[in-house]
TORPA-915939 format. One record per residue (C-alpha): residue number from 0; residue in three letters; x, y, z. Coordinates in pm, 1 decimal, m for minus. Example, Ala and Ser with C-alpha at 12.3 -4.5 7.8 and 13.67 -1.06 7.14 Angstrom:
REM TORPA-915939
<0 ALA <1230.0 m450.0 780.0>>
<1 SER <1367.0 m106.0 714.0>>
This chain:
REM TORPA-915939
<0 MET <m293.7 m1653.8 m1387.2>>
<1 LYS <m53.0 m1558.3 m1109.7>>
<2 ILE <m208.8 m1364.3 m825.7>>
<3 LYS <m37.1 m1032.1 m754.3>>
<4 LYS <16.3 m957.7 m387.9>>
<5 LEU <m10.3 m586.3 m309.8>>
<6 LEU <73.9 m408.7 14.1>>
<7 PHE <m46.2 m52.8 79.1>>
<8 ILE <123.4 146.5 354.8>>
<9 CYS <43.0 477.3 522.3>>
<10 SER <106.8 609.1 874.4>>
<11 GLN <m185.2 496.7 1087.6>>
<12 ASN <m361.6 243.6 860.1>>
<13 LYS <m690.1 425.0 922.2>>
<14 LEU <m775.3 613.1 600.3>>
<15 ARG <m562.4 582.8 286.6>>
<16 SER <m415.0 233.9 299.0>>
<17 PRO <m734.6 61.2 422.5>>
<18 THR <m926.7 240.5 145.8>>
<19 ALA <m676.4 104.9 m107.7>>
<20 GLU <m709.8 m243.2 42.9>>
<21 ALA <m1090.8 m228.4 20.1>>
<22 VAL <m1087.3 m98.6 m338.7>>
<23 PHE <m830.7 m337.1 m486.3>>
<24 SER <m953.9 m643.2 m293.9>>
<25 GLU <m1253.2 m629.8 m530.6>>
<26 TYR <m1028.3 m703.6 m830.0>>
<27 LYS <m986.7 m1063.6 m938.0>>
<28 GLY <m623.9 m1176.3 m935.7>>
<29 LEU <m514.3 m940.5 m657.8>>
<30 ASP <m435.6 m1032.2 m299.1>>
<31 VAL <m426.9 m707.1 m102.8>>
<32 GLU <m311.6 m606.9 244.7>>
<33 SER <m260.6 m274.4 418.3>>
<34 ALA <m60.1 m161.3 718.0>>
<35 GLY <69.1 146.4 897.4>>
<36 LEU <424.8 249.5 975.8>>
<37 ASN <351.9 411.0 1311.6>>
<38 HIS <388.9 193.5 1621.3>>
<39 ASP <26.7 268.2 1716.1>>
<40 ALA <m119.0 196.9 1368.8>>
<41 GLU <m442.9 m1.5 1341.6>>
<42 ILE <m241.6 m280.5 1176.2>>
<43 PRO <131.0 m216.2 1226.6>>
<44 LEU <356.2 m315.0 936.9>>
<45 SER <522.2 m654.4 982.3>>
<46 VAL <817.9 m825.0 819.7>>
<47 GLU <578.0 m1101.9 711.0>>
<48 ALA <357.9 m856.5 520.4>>
<49 ILE <663.3 m718.6 338.6>>
<50 GLU <786.4 m1067.4 252.6>>
<51 ARG <443.6 m1167.8 110.4>>
<52 ALA <411.7 m859.1 m113.1>>
<53 ASP <502.7 m848.9 m481.5>>
<54 ILE <454.1 m470.6 m494.8>>
<55 ILE <459.0 m229.4 m201.5>>
<56 PHE <278.3 102.4 m235.8>>
<57 VAL <350.6 388.2 6.3>>
<58 MET <135.5 699.6 14.3>>
<59 GLU <410.7 960.7 67.1>>
<60 LYS <787.3 999.1 29.0>>
<61 ALA <814.7 1018.6 409.3>>
<62 HIS <665.4 667.6 424.3>>
<63 ARG <925.9 537.4 180.1>>
<64 ASN <1203.5 686.5 396.1>>
<65 LYS <1060.1 542.4 717.3>>
<66 LEU <1005.1 205.2 548.9>>
<67 SER <1368.6 198.8 433.0>>
<68 LYS <1498.3 290.6 778.2>>
<69 LYS <1289.8 36.0 968.8>>
<70 PHE <1281.0 m255.9 723.2>>
<71 LYS <1580.6 m214.7 488.9>>
<72 PRO <1705.1 m578.5 505.3>>
<73 TYR <1360.3 m707.9 400.9>>
<74 LEU <1318.1 m476.1 101.4>>
<75 LYS <1588.8 m631.1 m119.2>>
<76 GLY <1436.9 m710.1 m458.9>>
<77 LYS <1102.0 m553.9 m361.7>>
<78 ARG <930.8 m299.3 m582.9>>
<79 VAL <835.8 2.4 m369.5>>
<80 ILE <621.9 267.7 m536.9>>
<81 CYS <534.6 608.0 m389.3>>
<82 LEU <183.7 719.9 m487.9>>
<83 ASP <224.3 1080.4 m363.8>>
<84 ILE <m118.1 1084.5 m199.0>>
<85 LEU <m132.5 1323.8 96.9>>
<86 ASP <m337.6 1265.2 410.3>>
<87 ASP <m626.4 1481.0 287.0>>
<88 TYR <m898.7 1217.5 254.4>>
<89 ASN <m1145.0 1025.7 466.6>>
<90 TYR <m1186.2 648.3 453.2>>
<91 MET <m1352.2 544.9 124.9>>
<92 ASP <m1361.5 907.8 3.0>>
<93 THR <m1468.9 894.5 m362.8>>
<94 ASP <m1190.0 1134.7 m466.1>>
<95 LEU <m936.5 907.9 m292.9>>
<96 ILE <m1078.3 598.7 m465.0>>
<97 ASP <m1056.8 769.3 m806.1>>
<98 LEU <m700.4 884.6 m738.5>>
<99 LEU <m592.5 537.2 m624.9>>
<100 LYS <m737.1 376.8 m938.8>>
<101 ILE <m570.9 635.3 m1165.8>>
<102 LYS <m231.1 585.7 m1001.5>>
<103 VAL <m230.7 210.6 m928.5>>
<104 LEU <m414.3 34.9 m1212.8>>
<105 PRO <m165.1 133.6 m1488.3>>
<106 LEU <117.6 m6.6 m1274.9>>
<107 LEU <m42.0 m348.1 m1246.4>>
<108 GLY <m52.9 m432.5 m1615.8>>
<109 THR <m309.8 m686.3 m1718.3>>
<110 PHE <m435.5 m940.3 m1470.5>>
């Protein structure tokens, strides 16, 4: 079984992407990281994180645009998926967890 490497990105890496990392790290066969696009994010996005990822999930269209602007040369051949999850949730909010599972799990196939 090949391990899928997932990268979740939001702005600050404080609420949405760390929640996604915590949730999907519990799944066998997934290697999960999270990062933020802002320069003052808890864990700022790095080229290395992008290169490691099989699938990159961004929370909003604005994140996809910023990701493309800042890291375009490193995104060739990468699958980038926008989850359309607004910044309306706290860390580990049960509604956020449910929404993440509904949106992400079908995209992963079987593992």
